[in-house]
C-alpha positions in Angstrom: 2.8 56.2 89.5 6.2 56.2 88.1 7.1 55.4 84.6 10.0 53.2 85.8 7.7 51.2 88.1 5.1 50.7 85.3 7.9 49.6 82.9 9.2 47.1 85.4 5.8 45.7 86.1 5.0 45.4 82.3 8.4 43.8 81.5 8.0 41.4 84.4 4.6 40.4 83.3 5.8 39.7 79.8 8.7 37.6 81.0 6.6 35.6 83.4 4.0 34.9 80.7 6.7 33.9 78.2 8.2 31.3 80.5 5.6 30.1 83.0 4.4 27.1 80.9 7.9 25.7 80.4 8.8 22.5 82.1 12.6 23.0 82.4 14.2 24.4 85.5 15.5 27.3 83.4 12.0 28.3 82.3 10.7 28.2 85.8 13.7 30.3 87.0 13.0 32.9 84.3 9.3 33.0 85.1 10.2 33.6 88.8 12.5 36.4 87.7 9.6 37.9 85.8 7.3 37.7 88.8 10.0 39.3 91.0 10.5 42.2 88.5 6.7 42.7 88.2 6.4 42.9 92.0 9.3 45.2 92.3 7.6 47.6 89.9 4.3 47.3 91.8 6.0 48.1 95.1 7.7 51.2 93.5 4.2 52.4 92.5 2.8 51.9 96.0 0.8 48.8 95.1 0.8 45.5 97.0 2.8 42.7 95.3 0.9 39.9 93.7 1.4 36.8 95.9 -1.2 34.5 94.5 -0.6 31.4 92.5 0.6 32.2 89.0 -2.2 31.9 86.4 -5.0 32.9 88.8 -6.5 36.2 89.6 -5.8 35.8 93.4 
């Protein structure tokens, strides 16, 4: 596992959690950016991206 991949995954997780409950289009866009960043970090570390519905364990 790379430190860069872990940092991207952690930063994406924090950004997603911070904005996922917002109702504005801007909040939803930032939450999606967080999910994309998290998945980019997961792919760099050889893990599968999370594709389930946000807020679930799937």
